[in-house]
Z-matrix of the N, CA and C atoms (Angstrom, degrees):
N
C 1 1.441
C 2 1.525 1 108.48
N 3 1.330 2 115.70 1 135.49
C 4 1.458 3 120.27 2 177.59
C 5 1.522 4 108.36 3 -72.78
N 6 1.339 5 116.50 4 127.77
C 7 1.459 6 122.24 5 -172.43
C 8 1.519 7 114.73 6 -93.42
N 9 1.343 8 117.89 7 -22.60
C 10 1.462 9 118.87 8 -178.21
C 11 1.520 10 110.39 9 -155.94
N 12 1.337 11 114.64 10 163.04
C 13 1.450 12 120.88 11 176.91
C 14 1.511 13 112.49 12 92.72
N 15 1.320 14 116.20 13 -168.47
C 16 1.458 15 123.32 14 -175.56
C 17 1.528 16 112.26 15 -56.20
N 18 1.318 17 117.53 16 -36.06
C 19 1.470 18 122.15 17 -176.44
C 20 1.528 19 113.32 18 -94.05
N 21 1.330 20 117.81 19 13.32
C 22 1.463 21 121.46 20 -177.92
C 23 1.526 22 111.46 21 -51.08
N 24 1.324 23 115.70 22 131.73
C 25 1.462 24 121.63 23 -179.85
C 26 1.518 25 114.35 24 93.20
N 27 1.329 26 117.90 25 -13.53
C 28 1.466 27 121.20 26 178.55
C 29 1.522 28 109.20 27 -66.12
N 30 1.324 29 116.22 28 126.07
C 31 1.457 30 120.88 29 177.19
C 32 1.522 31 109.09 30 -102.29
N 33 1.308 32 116.01 31 134.49
C 34 1.455 33 122.75 32 -178.15
C 35 1.519 34 107.94 33 -118.90
N 36 1.328 35 116.94 34 118.68
C 37 1.463 36 120.94 35 176.81
C 38 1.516 37 108.61 36 -99.33
N 39 1.299 38 116.02 37 138.18
C 40 1.460 39 121.63 38 177.90
C 41 1.521 40 107.58 39 -82.66
N 42 1.343 41 116.53 40 106.50
C 43 1.457 42 121.07 41 -175.70
C 44 1.525 43 113.08 42 -108.14
N 45 1.322 44 116.35 43 12.61
C 46 1.473 45 122.86 44 176.03
C 47 1.518 46 108.55 45 -154.41
N 48 1.308 47 118.17 46 177.74
C 49 1.461 48 121.84 47 -175.36
C 50 1.523 49 113.15 48 -63.56
N 51 1.349 50 116.63 49 -28.44
C 52 1.465 51 120.33 50 -173.34
C 53 1.524 52 109.09 51 -159.47
N 54 1.331 53 116.76 52 134.29
C 55 1.461 54 120.33 53 172.24
C 56 1.527 55 108.62 54 -125.86
N 57 1.323 56 115.19 55 145.12
C 58 1.461 57 121.72 56 176.37
C 59 1.519 58 107.85 57 -99.89
N 60 1.324 59 115.31 58 130.61
C 61 1.460 60 122.33 59 177.21
C 62 1.524 61 108.04 60 -108.41
N 63 1.320 62 116.19 61 131.49
C 64 1.460 63 120.41 62 178.82
C 65 1.509 64 110.92 63 -175.81
N 66 1.332 65 116.43 64 -175.30
C 67 1.464 66 119.81 65 179.12
C 68 1.527 67 112.52 66 -100.13
N 69 1.320 68 117.74 67 -2.13
C 70 1.462 69 121.65 68 -179.89
C 71 1.519 70 112.48 69 -80.57
N 72 1.302 71 116.15 70 154.74
C 73 1.468 72 121.51 71 179.83
C 74 1.522 73 113.05 72 -62.44
N 75 1.320 74 117.47 73 -26.25
C 76 1.468 75 120.73 74 -178.25
C 77 1.524 76 113.41 75 -86.05
N 78 1.329 77 118.42 76 -3.49
C 79 1.463 78 121.12 77 177.56
C 80 1.529 79 108.81 78 -70.75
N 81 1.326 80 116.66 79 145.18
C 82 1.470 81 120.41 80 176.79
C 83 1.522 82 110.50 81 -64.70
N 84 1.331 83 116.13 82 -37.43
C 85 1.460 84 122.05 83 174.49
C 86 1.526 85 106.39 84 -120.18
N 87 1.330 86 115.92 85 95.85
C 88 1.464 87 122.25 86 -177.48
C 89 1.523 88 109.35 87 -91.11
N 90 1.337 89 115.84 88 119.98
C 91 1.460 90 122.25 89 -178.49
C 92 1.528 91 109.38 90 -121.61
N 93 1.314 92 116.77 91 135.50
C 94 1.463 93 122.22 92 179.36
C 95 1.524 94 108.76 93 -82.12
N 96 1.313 95 116.41 94 72.18
C 97 1.469 96 122.88 95 -179.88
C 98 1.523 97 107.27 96 -127.57
N 99 1.340 98 116.89 97 110.36
C 100 1.461 99 121.09 98 -172.88
C 101 1.521 100 113.93 99 -65.71
N 102 1.333 101 118.64 100 -16.85
C 103 1.464 102 120.46 101 -178.09
C 104 1.530 103 113.13 102 -87.37
N 105 1.339 104 117.74 103 2.19
C 106 1.463 105 120.00 104 175.22
C 107 1.518 106 109.77 105 -114.66
N 108 1.318 107 116.10 106 154.80
C 109 1.464 108 122.42 107 -179.47
C 110 1.525 109 110.75 108 -77.36
N 111 1.328 110 115.82 109 166.29
C 112 1.475 111 120.37 110 -179.93
C 113 1.525 112 111.64 111 -58.54
N 114 1.309 113 117.44 112 -41.57
C 115 1.471 114 123.06 113 172.94
C 116 1.527 115 104.84 114 -128.09
N 117 1.319 116 117.06 115 87.01
C 118 1.464 117 122.20 116 -168.28
C 119 1.529 118 112.50 117 -81.83
N 120 1.331 119 116.09 118 -54.10
C 121 1.469 120 119.87 119 -175.90
C 122 1.521 121 109.67 120 -151.18
N 123 1.321 122 115.24 121 160.64
C 124 1.459 123 121.59 122 175.13
C 125 1.520 124 108.19 123 -117.25
N 126 1.308 125 115.48 124 141.63
C 127 1.457 126 122.40 125 172.85
C 128 1.517 127 106.31 126 -119.93
N 129 1.324 128 116.50 127 134.50
C 130 1.454 129 117.86 128 -176.60
C 131 1.512 130 113.38 129 -161.19
N 132 1.333 131 113.39 130 -169.71
C 133 1.457 132 122.46 131 -177.60
C 134 1.517 133 107.94 132 -138.53
N 135 1.335 134 116.19 133 133.14
C 136 1.465 135 120.65 134 173.86
C 137 1.530 136 108.17 135 -137.95
N 138 1.321 137 117.99 136 -166.53
C 139 1.462 138 121.32 137 -175.97
C 140 1.525 139 112.82 138 -61.64
N 141 1.329 140 117.96 139 -23.60
C 142 1.459 141 122.16 140 -179.35
C 143 1.525 142 113.02 141 -87.21
N 144 1.331 143 118.13 142 -15.72
C 145 1.458 144 121.64 143 -178.71
C 146 1.522 145 111.10 144 128.37
N 147 1.327 146 115.80 145 -160.17
C 148 1.461 147 121.88 146 -179.15
C 149 1.522 148 110.33 147 -83.56
N 150 1.323 149 116.87 148 143.49
C 151 1.462 150 121.22 149 -177.15
C 152 1.525 151 110.49 150 -142.55
N 153 1.339 152 114.52 151 161.45
C 154 1.465 153 122.57 152 166.97
C 155 1.520 154 105.69 153 -126.69
N 156 1.325 155 115.56 154 141.36
C 157 1.460 156 121.43 155 -177.38
C 158 1.522 157 109.27 156 -136.13
N 159 1.327 158 116.94 157 125.67
C 160 1.460 159 121.33 158 175.97
C 161 1.530 160 108.65 159 -72.49
N 162 1.326 161 116.92 160 137.01
C 163 1.471 162 121.77 161 -177.48
C 164 1.527 163 110.28 162 -105.04
N 165 1.335 164 116.57 163 50.18
C 166 1.467 165 123.22 164 -178.76
C 167 1.522 166 111.65 165 56.50
N 168 1.334 167 115.25 166 42.45
C 169 1.460 168 120.99 167 179.86
C 170 1.523 169 111.10 168 -68.28
N 171 1.320 170 115.95 169 160.62
C 172 1.459 171 121.44 170 179.84
C 173 1.521 172 111.91 171 -66.66
N 174 1.327 173 117.93 172 -45.34
C 175 1.461 174 122.06 173 -174.55
C 176 1.523 175 113.92 174 -99.53
N 177 1.318 176 118.44 175 -0.65
C 178 1.452 177 121.92 176 177.81
C 179 1.523 178 113.25 177 78.29
N 180 1.319 179 114.54 178 172.56
C 181 1.459 180 123.18 179 179.10
C 182 1.522 181 107.55 180 -125.89
N 183 1.332 182 115.75 181 135.29
C 184 1.462 183 121.73 182 179.49
C 185 1.512 184 109.72 183 -115.32
N 186 1.327 185 116.72 184 146.40
C 187 1.461 186 122.34 185 169.00
C 188 1.515 187 106.16 186 -125.71
N 189 1.331 188 115.58 187 121.19
C 190 1.472 189 121.96 188 -177.76
C 191 1.531 190 111.48 189 52.24
N 192 1.342 191 115.75 190 37.16
C 193 1.462 192 121.80 191 175.97
C 194 1.512 193 115.89 192 87.44
N 195 1.332 194 118.61 193 -6.18
C 196 1.464 195 122.08 194 -178.40
C 197 1.530 196 110.03 195 -105.74
N 198 1.311 197 116.12 196 134.66
C 199 1.461 198 121.99 197 177.97
C 200 1.527 199 109.74 198 -66.50
N 201 1.338 200 115.61 199 135.90
C 202 1.471 201 119.24 200 -178.05
C 203 1.525 202 110.24 201 -132.54
N 204 1.308 203 115.75 202 159.07
C 205 1.464 204 122.47 203 166.80
C 206 1.529 205 107.86 204 -102.16
N 207 1.344 206 115.86 205 -47.14
C 208 1.464 207 122.96 206 174.40
C 209 1.525 208 106.80 207 -146.85
N 210 1.317 209 115.97 208 137.87
C 211 1.460 210 120.22 209 -175.55
C 212 1.521 211 109.31 210 -143.47
N 213 1.335 212 116.46 211 133.39
C 214 1.460 213 121.25 212 173.98
C 215 1.526 214 107.57 213 -79.64
N 216 1.327 215 116.08 214 125.74
C 217 1.459 216 121.55 215 -172.97
C 218 1.522 217 112.74 216 -83.94
N 219 1.336 218 114.21 217 148.02
C 220 1.460 219 122.48 218 173.72
C 221 1.527 220 107.52 219 -122.92
N 222 1.328 221 115.61 220 158.85
C 223 1.459 222 121.01 221 177.21
C 224 1.535 223 109.23 222 -55.52
N 225 1.320 224 116.61 223 135.87
C 226 1.467 225 124.85 224 178.85
C 227 1.527 226 114.39 225 75.02
N 228 1.337 227 119.74 226 8.39
C 229 1.463 228 120.29 227 170.44
C 230 1.520 229 108.65 228 -62.95
N 231 1.327 230 116.03 229 156.58
C 232 1.463 231 121.36 230 175.18
C 233 1.524 232 109.09 231 -122.25
N 234 1.329 233 115.70 232 121.58
C 235 1.463 234 122.63 233 177.92
C 236 1.521 235 107.67 234 -97.44
N 237 1.343 236 117.18 235 134.11
C 238 1.458 237 120.59 236 175.57
C 239 1.516 238 109.67 237 -125.16
N 240 1.338 239 114.58 238 128.52
C 241 1.456 240 123.29 239 175.64
C 242 1.521 241 106.19 240 -128.27
N 243 1.320 242 117.96 241 108.47
C 244 1.456 243 120.20 242 -173.47
C 245 1.514 244 108.76 243 57.90
N 246 1.332 245 117.64 244 -129.52
C 247 1.468 246 121.54 245 178.36
C 248 1.525 247 112.23 246 -85.85
N 249 1.317 248 117.53 247 -6.18
C 250 1.457 249 122.50 248 -178.11
C 251 1.525 250 110.19 249 -80.85
N 252 1.349 251 116.77 250 124.50
C 253 1.461 252 122.40 251 177.57
C 254 1.521 253 108.61 252 -118.83
N 255 1.333 254 115.94 253 128.28
C 256 1.457 255 121.84 254 -177.23
C 257 1.520 256 109.29 255 -122.62
N 258 1.336 257 116.57 256 125.19
C 259 1.456 258 121.87 257 174.72
C 260 1.520 259 109.50 258 -88.30
N 261 1.322 260 116.11 259 138.02
C 262 1.464 261 121.70 260 -176.44
C 263 1.532 262 110.15 261 -99.56
N 264 1.321 263 115.68 262 127.05
C 265 1.464 264 122.59 263 172.21
C 266 1.522 265 107.11 264 -122.27
N 267 1.329 266 116.15 265 115.94
C 268 1.460 267 120.76 266 -178.72
C 269 1.517 268 110.04 267 -99.25
N 270 1.341 269 117.05 268 152.70
C 271 1.463 270 120.00 269 177.51
C 272 1.525 271 110.90 270 -63.34
N 273 1.323 272 115.10 271 148.84
C 274 1.474 273 120.30 272 -179.55
C 275 1.504 274 111.42 273 -76.19
């Protein structure tokens, strides 16, 4: 769920193995947010669990305030891409 900014309250469900979040038209989740790259980060699921991966974005991707390249997500983690903040809720 988006925690702040123009998209606050928007809930995003992962309906495939991997989605790309960015401001470009080719992103799976295209958001008009100038502080994120066209293909900023991917969120997905693999054999190890849920993950977020920075896609060589200009401003980087943070999880709980720490810069990451790839991070395995836990319930209540917070992903930040530019001004966009996303709270993570994982299935029980």
